[in-house]
DRENDO-196551 format. One record per residue (C-alpha): residue number from 1; residue in three letters; x, y, z. Coordinates in Angstrom, 2 decimals, padded with zeros to 5 digits. Last residue first. Layout:
# DRENDO-196551
   k   r      xx      yy      zz
 NUM ALA       X       Y       Z
...
***
This chain:
# DRENDO-196551
   k   r      xx      yy      zz
 440 ASP -014.62  039.24  015.72
 439 SER -011.81  036.72  014.88
 438 VAL -012.12  033.44  013.04
 437 GLU -008.55  031.75  013.33
 436 ARG -005.47  032.81  011.62
 435 ARG -003.15  029.90  010.99
 434 TRP  000.76  028.93  011.76
 433 SER  001.00  025.17  010.89
 432 GLY  003.83  025.65  007.94
 431 ALA  006.39  024.23  010.58
 430 SER  005.00  022.06  013.44
 429 ILE  005.95  023.75  016.79
 428 THR  007.86  021.53  018.78
 427 MET  006.60  019.76  022.21
 426 THR  008.17  017.78  024.98
 425 ASN  005.69  016.12  026.51
 424 GLY  006.53  012.51  024.90
 423 SER  005.40  010.98  021.01
 422 GLY  006.29  011.30  017.93
 421 PHE  004.94  009.89  014.31
 420 GLY  003.52  012.98  013.29
 419 PRO  006.56  014.79  012.11
 418 PRO  009.55  012.26  011.12
 417 PRO  010.80  010.14  014.40
 416 ASN  014.55  010.59  014.72
 415 ASP  015.73  006.99  016.39
 414 LEU  011.79  005.11  015.86
 413 PHE  012.13  006.40  011.78
 412 VAL  015.78  005.92  011.50
 411 SER  015.82  002.00  012.90
 410 ASP  014.99  000.52  009.05
 409 TYR  013.55 -002.96  009.27
 408 THR  013.62 -005.02  006.29
 407 LEU  010.22 -006.95  005.34
 406 THR  009.53 -009.40  002.59
 405 MET  005.65 -009.94  001.88
 404 ALA  004.12 -012.82  000.38
 403 ALA  000.39 -012.46 -000.79
 402 ASN -003.41 -012.21  000.79
 401 PRO -002.67 -010.67  003.75
 400 THR -005.71 -008.33  004.47
 399 VAL -004.34 -005.59  007.26
 398 SER -005.72 -003.42  009.70
 397 GLY -005.20  000.39  011.19
 396 THR -001.77  000.25  009.59
 395 VAL  002.08  001.06  009.81
 394 VAL  004.81 -000.39  007.84
 393 VAL  008.26  000.09  008.69
 392 GLY  011.68  000.19  006.18
 391 GLU  012.63 -001.66  003.53
 390 VAL  009.56 -003.15  001.72
 389 ILE  009.37 -006.07 -000.43
 388 CYS  006.02 -007.20 -002.60
 387 GLN  004.20 -010.35 -003.59
 386 HIS  000.82 -009.60 -004.84
 385 GLN -002.30 -008.60 -002.94
 384 VAL -001.66 -006.86  000.31
 383 THR -004.61 -005.50  001.42
 382 LEU -004.01 -002.60  003.38
 381 ASN -007.13 -001.13  005.97
 380 GLY -007.52  002.03  007.16
 379 SER -005.16  004.73  008.47
 378 VAL -001.74  003.44  005.95
 377 TYR  001.74  004.33  007.01
 376 ILE  004.58  003.63  005.00
 375 LEU  007.67  004.49  006.42
 374 GLY  010.61  004.12  004.30
 373 LYS  011.99  002.22  000.71
 372 ILE  009.73  000.72 -001.78
 371 LEU  010.51 -002.44 -003.96
 370 ALA  011.22 -003.00 -007.42
 369 PRO  014.82 -002.84 -008.17
 368 TYR  015.52 -000.23 -011.01
 367 GLU  016.18 -001.08 -014.59
 366 ASP  018.02  001.35 -017.12
 365 SER  017.57  000.78 -020.92
 364 GLN  015.42  004.64 -021.48
 363 ASP  018.50  006.88 -022.48
 362 ALA  019.15  010.15 -021.38
 361 ASP  021.46  010.25 -018.39
 360 SER  021.56  010.27 -014.80
 359 GLN  023.59  009.00 -011.78
 358 GLY  024.15  009.91 -008.05
 357 GLU  022.26  007.01 -006.76
 356 TYR  019.73  007.49 -009.21
 355 PRO  019.47  011.04 -010.38
 354 THR  015.70  013.63 -010.25
 353 HIS  016.78  016.64 -012.15
 352 ALA  018.86  015.30 -014.92
 351 PRO  017.07  011.82 -016.03
 350 ASN  016.79  009.06 -013.89
 349 TYR  013.38  007.12 -014.36
 348 ASN  013.65  007.89 -018.40
 347 VAL  010.01  006.50 -019.85
 346 GLY  009.84  003.87 -022.89
 345 LEU  006.93  002.20 -021.44
 344 LEU  008.88 -001.01 -020.72
 343 SER  012.01  000.11 -021.71
 342 GLU  012.71  002.02 -018.34
 341 ARG  012.49 -001.15 -016.58
 340 LEU  011.26 -001.30 -012.66
 339 PRO  012.14 -004.68 -011.55
 338 HIS  009.63 -007.56 -011.91
 337 GLU  009.63 -009.79 -008.76
 336 ALA  008.61 -007.42 -006.12
 335 HIS  005.24 -006.69 -008.30
 334 TRP  003.02 -004.47 -007.14
 333 ASN -000.92 -004.95 -005.88
 332 PHE -000.65 -003.00 -002.51
 331 ILE -004.30 -002.69 -001.87
 330 MET -004.84  000.44  000.07
 329 ASN -007.37  002.16  002.57
 328 GLY -008.24  005.50  003.88
 327 ASP -006.24  008.45  004.68
 326 VAL -002.84  006.75  003.05
 325 MET  000.81  007.87  003.50
 324 LEU  003.63  006.88  001.43
 323 VAL  007.32  007.48  001.82
 322 PRO  007.30  008.67  005.08
 321 PHE  010.25  011.02  006.08
 320 ASN  013.42  009.85  008.15
 319 ARG  015.96  010.26  004.68
 318 VAL  014.05  013.33  003.21
 317 ALA  013.45  012.60 -000.20
 316 PRO  011.72  009.49  000.62
 315 GLU  011.89  006.13 -001.44
 314 TRP  010.15  004.59 -004.08
 313 HIS  010.49  002.15 -007.07
 312 GLN  007.65  000.45 -008.14
 311 ASP  006.53 -002.40 -010.32
 310 ASN  002.73 -003.79 -011.24
 309 ASP  000.01 -001.83 -009.56
 308 LEU -000.13  000.03 -006.19
 307 ASP -003.63  000.24 -005.07
 306 SER -007.08  002.48 -004.74
 305 GLY -010.16  000.13 -004.77
 304 SER -011.71  001.28 -001.53
 303 GLY -011.42  005.24 -002.91
 302 THR -009.05  006.86 -001.13
 301 ASN -009.99  010.06  001.23
 300 LEU -006.51  011.61  001.36
 299 LEU -003.18  010.35 -000.31
 298 VAL -000.17  011.48  000.82
 297 LEU  002.95  010.54 -001.36
 296 THR  006.40  011.59  000.33
 295 GLY  009.79  011.85 -001.98
 294 VAL  011.62  010.28 -004.38
 293 LEU  009.16  007.89 -006.55
 292 ARG  009.74  006.12 -009.48
 291 VAL  006.33  004.81 -011.10
 290 LEU  005.16  001.97 -012.92
 289 LYS  001.73  002.18 -011.56
 288 VAL -000.31  004.21 -008.86
 287 ARG -003.81  003.63 -009.21
 286 LEU -006.12  006.00 -007.99
 285 ASN -010.11  005.18 -006.86
 284 GLN -012.02  008.34 -006.07
 283 ASN -013.36  008.44 -002.81
 282 LYS -012.32  012.69 -003.12
 281 CYS -008.80  011.04 -004.07
 280 ASP -007.32  014.68 -002.16
 279 ILE -004.02  014.05 -003.44
 278 VAL -000.74  015.64 -001.91
 277 TYR  002.86  015.68 -002.84
 276 ILE  005.70  016.01 -000.73
 275 GLY  009.04  015.87 -002.25
 274 GLN  011.01  017.84  000.41
 273 PRO  011.74  021.12 -002.16
 272 ASN  008.20  020.43 -003.66
 271 THR  007.47  021.07 -007.46
 270 ILE  004.99  023.33 -009.01
 269 ARG  003.75  021.45 -012.08
 268 SER  000.69  023.29 -012.34
 267 GLY -001.33  020.43 -012.57
 266 TYR  000.58  016.95 -012.78
 265 PRO  004.39  015.96 -014.03
 264 ASN  006.10  017.35 -010.87
 263 ASN  010.11  017.25 -010.75
 262 GLY  012.70  018.15 -008.84
 261 PRO  011.40  017.38 -005.44
 260 SER  010.53  014.02 -007.08
 259 LEU  007.55  012.04 -008.87
 258 VAL  009.22  010.12 -011.86
 257 VAL  006.14  009.09 -014.22
 256 GLY  005.28  005.89 -016.05
 255 GLU  001.69  005.94 -014.69
 254 ILE -000.59  007.66 -012.16
 253 LEU -004.28  006.70 -013.23
 252 ARG -007.65  007.78 -011.91
 251 PRO -009.34  004.96 -011.63
 250 THR -012.11  004.92 -012.75
 249 GLY -011.32  008.02 -015.16
 248 GLY -008.06  008.42 -016.08
 247 PRO -005.66  011.24 -016.03
 246 VAL -004.45  012.91 -012.79
 245 ASP -005.33  016.80 -012.83
 244 SER -008.93  016.23 -011.51
 243 ILE -007.31  014.94 -008.75
 242 ASP -005.68  018.56 -008.01
 241 ILE -001.91  017.79 -006.91
 240 TRP -001.34  020.06 -003.29
 239 THR  002.51  020.46 -002.98
 238 GLY  003.14  019.31  000.55
 237 ASN  003.96  021.58  003.83
 236 ASN  000.68  022.23  005.65
 235 LYS -000.68  018.83  004.45
 234 TYR  002.76  016.97  005.24
 233 TYR  002.58  018.69  008.61
 232 GLU -001.29  017.97  009.40
 231 PHE -001.63  014.43  008.40
 230 VAL -000.34  012.71  011.67
 229 GLY -002.92  015.07  013.52
 228 THR -006.06  013.06  011.90
 227 SER -004.91  009.59  012.54
 226 ASP -003.16  010.16  015.69
 225 PRO  000.03  007.80  015.66
 224 MET -000.36  004.58  017.08
 223 ILE  001.33  003.32  020.45
 222 ARG  002.06 -000.10  020.74
 221 PRO -000.56 -001.83  023.04
 220 THR  001.26 -003.47  026.34
 219 ILE  002.31 -007.00  025.51
 218 GLY  000.19 -010.11  026.46
 217 GLU  002.44 -012.32  024.00
 216 THR  005.57 -012.67  022.76
 215 ARG  006.97 -015.34  020.44
 214 THR  010.24 -016.10  019.27
 213 GLY  011.26 -017.13  015.99
 212 THR  009.69 -019.71  013.61
 211 VAL  006.36 -018.14  013.56
 210 ALA  002.44 -019.33  013.32
 209 SER  002.80 -022.74  014.70
 208 SER  001.82 -021.65  018.06
 207 ASN -001.07 -019.51  017.47
 206 ILE  000.00 -016.27  018.80
 205 THR -002.19 -015.17  022.07
 204 GLY -003.26 -011.39  022.39
 203 VAL -001.40 -007.71  022.71
 202 ALA  001.38 -009.72  020.22
 201 GLU  004.52 -009.94  019.42
 200 GLY  005.80 -012.09  016.32
 199 ASN  009.74 -012.59  015.22
 198 GLY  010.93 -014.08  012.04
 197 VAL  009.41 -016.28  009.03
 196 LEU  005.78 -015.84  009.76
 195 ILE  004.24 -018.75  008.13
 194 GLY  000.87 -019.75  006.03
 193 ALA  000.88 -023.57  004.83
 192 ASN -002.27 -024.11  005.52
 191 ASN -003.79 -021.78  007.72
 190 ILE -001.99 -019.06  010.24
 189 GLY -002.53 -016.82  013.36
 188 ILE -001.08 -013.83  014.64
 187 ALA -003.96 -012.13  016.90
 186 ASP -004.55 -015.99  016.98
 185 ASP -006.97 -015.50  020.04
 184 GLY -007.87 -011.90  020.89
 183 SER -006.00 -008.25  021.79
 182 TYR -005.08 -007.37  018.38
 181 ASN -002.56 -004.91  019.09
 180 THR -000.09 -006.25  016.62
 179 SER  003.59 -006.91  015.68
 178 ALA  005.80 -008.04  013.38
 177 PHE  009.09 -008.50  014.32
 176 GLN  012.74 -007.43  013.04
 175 ASP  014.63 -009.63  009.90
 174 THR  010.79 -009.76  008.55
 173 THR  009.82 -012.54  006.03
 172 TRP  005.87 -013.45  005.31
 171 THR  004.15 -016.51  003.78
 170 VAL  001.10 -016.97  002.61
 169 ASP -001.11 -020.00  002.71
 168 ASP -003.43 -018.15  005.09
 167 LEU -001.54 -015.93  007.14
 166 TYR -003.87 -013.86  009.41
 165 ILE -002.39 -010.55  011.27
 164 GLN -005.20 -009.56  013.41
 163 GLY -005.96 -005.57  013.51
 162 THR -003.94 -002.90  015.40
 161 THR -001.20 -003.03  012.84
 160 HIS  002.56 -003.10  013.44
 159 PHE  005.30 -003.99  010.39
 158 SER  008.91 -003.58  010.90
 157 ALA  008.21 -003.25  014.66
 156 GLU  009.73 -000.22  016.77
 155 LEU  007.75  001.99  014.87
 154 CYS  004.78  001.11  017.01
 153 SER  006.60  002.38  019.73
 152 LEU  006.33  005.73  018.77
 151 GLY  009.51  007.41  018.13
 150 ALA  010.62  009.35  020.95
 149 ASP  010.64  013.00  022.89
 148 THR  009.09  014.79  020.08
 147 PRO  005.58  015.87  020.27
 146 GLU  003.91  018.09  017.85
 145 LEU  002.51  021.56  018.39
 144 LEU  000.05  022.85  015.91
 143 VAL -000.13  026.64  015.25
 142 SER -002.80  029.36  016.46
 141 LYS -003.90  032.76  015.58
 140 THR -006.86  034.61  017.34
 139 TYR -007.94  038.39  017.22
 138 VAL -010.81  039.75  019.15
 137 SER -011.30  043.30  019.04
 136 GLN -014.28  045.40  021.19
 135 GLY -011.55  047.33  023.10
 134 VAL -008.26  045.19  022.67
 133 ARG -008.31  041.33  022.64
 132 GLY -005.37  038.82  021.64
 131 ILE -005.99  035.34  021.79
 130 GLY -003.23  032.83  020.74
 129 TYR -004.27  029.36  020.34
 128 LEU -002.08  025.89  020.69
 127 ARG -002.98  023.03  018.86
 126 VAL -002.37  019.68  020.07
 125 PRO -000.47  016.54  018.61
 124 ASP -001.21  013.24  020.03
 123 ALA  001.73  010.70  021.11
 122 SER  001.52  011.10  024.50
 121 ASP -002.41  010.00  024.91
 120 ASN -004.80  010.45  027.36
 119 ASP -004.05  013.43  028.87
 118 LEU -004.69  016.50  026.56
 117 ASN -008.56  015.09  025.78
 116 GLY -010.80  016.43  023.40
 115 ASP -010.17  013.87  020.76
 114 GLY -008.56  016.97  018.54
 113 ASP -006.70  018.24  021.22
 112 GLU -006.99  021.93  022.42
 111 LEU -004.71  023.97  023.92
 110 LYS -005.52  027.38  025.00
 109 TRP -004.05  031.09  025.31
 108 ALA -005.09  034.47  026.69
 107 ILE -004.42  037.97  026.40
 106 ALA -005.35  041.62  027.55
 105 GLY -005.41  045.09  025.67
 104 ASN -004.19  048.56  025.96
 103 GLY -000.61  047.27  026.47
 102 LEU -000.67  043.89  028.51
 101 PRO -003.55  042.56  030.85
 100 MET -003.96  038.95  031.58
  99 PRO -007.08  037.25  030.26
  98 THR -008.91  036.16  033.47
  97 SER -008.99  032.20  033.35
  96 PRO -005.53  032.16  032.58
  95 ASN -005.31  030.28  030.28
  94 GLU -008.38  029.83  028.27
  93 GLN -009.83  026.13  028.74
  92 GLY -010.23  024.17  025.56
  91 ASN -008.50  020.72  026.78
  90 GLN -007.76  021.52  030.33
  89 PHE -004.21  022.36  031.75
  88 SER -002.04  020.60  034.25
  87 SER -001.93  017.05  033.04
  86 ARG -000.69  017.43  029.49
  85 TRP  001.28  020.40  031.06
  84 ALA  003.21  017.91  032.94
  83 THR  007.14  018.44  031.39
  82 ASP  006.43  022.18  031.91
  81 GLN  008.77  024.38  029.78
  80 MET  008.29  024.04  026.52
  79 VAL  004.35  024.08  027.37
  78 ILE  004.68  027.57  029.41
  77 GLY  006.91  028.86  026.25
  76 ALA  004.17  028.07  023.81
  75 GLY  001.60  029.14  025.80
  74 LEU  003.71  032.83  026.47
  73 GLU  004.82  032.90  022.47
  72 LEU  001.33  032.10  021.60
  71 ALA -000.47  035.18  023.84
  70 SER  002.28  037.24  022.39
  69 ASP  001.15  036.83  018.91
  68 ALA -002.45  037.23  019.66
  67 LEU -001.32  040.45  021.19
  66 ILE  000.12  041.65  017.92
  65 ARG -003.05  040.67  016.37
  64 ALA -005.02  042.90  019.20
  63 GLU -002.86  045.76  018.86
  62 ARG -003.79  045.71  014.87
  61 ARG -007.36  045.36  015.74
  60 ASP -007.25  048.04  018.43
  59 GLN -005.48  050.82  015.89
  58 ARG -008.35  049.36  013.12
  57 TRP -011.06  049.99  015.88
  56 SER -009.79  053.55  016.56
  55 THR -009.48  054.34  013.22
  54 SER -012.89  053.37  012.41
  53 ARG -014.11  055.02  015.68
  52 LEU -012.61  058.47  014.46
  51 ASN -013.29  058.60  011.03
  50 ILE -017.26  057.91  012.18
  49 ARG -016.63  060.61  014.71
  48 ALA -015.50  062.57  011.68
  47 VAL -018.11  061.64  009.76
  46 THR -020.41  062.61  011.80
  45 LEU -018.70  066.06  012.53
  44 ALA -018.97  066.99  008.88
  43 SER -022.35  066.02  008.71
  42 MET -023.27  068.28  011.26
  41 GLY -021.17  071.02  009.93
  40 ILE -022.52  070.45  006.15
  39 ALA -026.13  070.55  008.47
  38 SER -025.39  073.77  009.60
  37 VAL -023.93  075.45  006.56
  36 ILE -027.55  073.89  004.76
  35 MET -029.32  075.71  007.62
  34 ALA -027.41  078.97  007.30
  33 VAL -027.54  079.05  003.67
  32 GLY -031.68  078.45  004.08
  31 LEU -031.90  081.24  006.97
  30 VAL -029.78  083.33  004.71
  29 SER -032.02  082.78  001.65
  28 LEU -035.16  082.92  003.66
  27 TYR -033.85  086.13  005.15
  26 LEU -033.04  087.53  001.34
  25 SER -036.77  086.69  000.10
  24 GLY -038.45  088.44  003.14
  23 HIS -036.05  091.41  002.34
  22 ARG -036.96  091.24 -001.40
  21 ASP -040.93  090.79 -000.87
  20 GLY -040.47  094.32  001.38
  19 GLN -038.95  095.96 -001.19
  18 ARG -041.51  094.47 -003.90
  17 ARG -044.56  096.00 -001.70
  16 SER -042.94  099.33 -001.13
  15 CYS -042.44  099.69 -005.07
  14 LEU -046.18  098.68 -005.94
  13 PHE -047.94  101.00 -003.02
  12 CYS -045.59  104.11 -004.53
  11 TYR -045.15  106.33 -002.30
  10 THR -044.64  110.66 -002.52
   9 LYS -043.34  112.49  000.14
   8 SER -044.79  116.20  000.55
   7 HIS -045.75  115.27  004.29
   6 LYS -048.05  112.20  002.25
   5 ASN -048.95  112.71 -001.08
   4 ILE -050.97  109.34 -002.21
   3 THR -049.77  107.97 -005.16
   2 PRO -051.94  105.31 -007.97
   1 MET -050.09  104.05 -010.73
***
């Protein structure tokens, strides 16, 4: 190895070079470690900032949710105290116009009527929205408010419709009166031997021979329920039965069963304490045949051929509740002249879970009068195709009276209106209608 003596010291060029390399490598290593530590530090700071922002966002959101509840309470309190609220506030407009500061954010509330006008119908339910805002977070909750001052005026009649009542060789009998909002001539009309045995009332004129009792013409149109809002309570509080769980093809068939707070023979078989069962028919025909119902059957989107067939015995589980509610059309094809007989299908209609007039047994030899007790509401057209008996009130959009009907009036629905059938400016919160709206 080449060496040089300088000042009596011996140098090794290669060794000197290697020592320099080691010093450079060490410098680079230290620099690399420093950069890594710096990057880790920066990452840690970034993560800390993200976590801080995330924590802050979650905190804002939690507080916005609490503020939304406060906004609902404020709005409900104002509506409950202001008897002129329908004219005092605008549909869909936030109140106050500048959100009210509260806590670390602000609150506002608004009212929305399904038809876009708060003041045009005292029977309309409204949805109250509570809005809470904190920072960039917005949280909205809502609840349905229903009028409770008095029963709708349509409930004053044993039978009421917005359409014409034209009795062609058909006899209807009522101990109260039948009424219509139809404003033309022959609002209650007859042909051949058709007759209304009882009193008749109409916005338009009544055929002079159409009724055996009093004729009252030119009445103020009776208030009908809101065709959308009337179903809200029952949809929110009912037990849903999927139409696919109902046997049959066309039509689907509910036959030879007991449907009550103690029994639901369909789907998951979950029962409802108020006896409210809801079926979305999805425009399929549904036939209800040889059934004992203790409750409220709600049928949505019924096919045009949906009907009640053969013998029936129905009554509500809650005394003032509807027994049947139909969003669509319905045909009454059941037979008032035949009792509902257990022996016909071998069905026990008064088992332990659903006694009849306090009595239950295990045999199949009993009979029940073929009638429907309660409030019936049909939003579309009701076709009376076979003789039937109703003890209560019938309210329908229109009617095709092809068969006899006997109507016995019950004032309980007017005196103590069920959800969806009240009017006025005094409102109450509809049970089960609370919901979270889309929030930022």
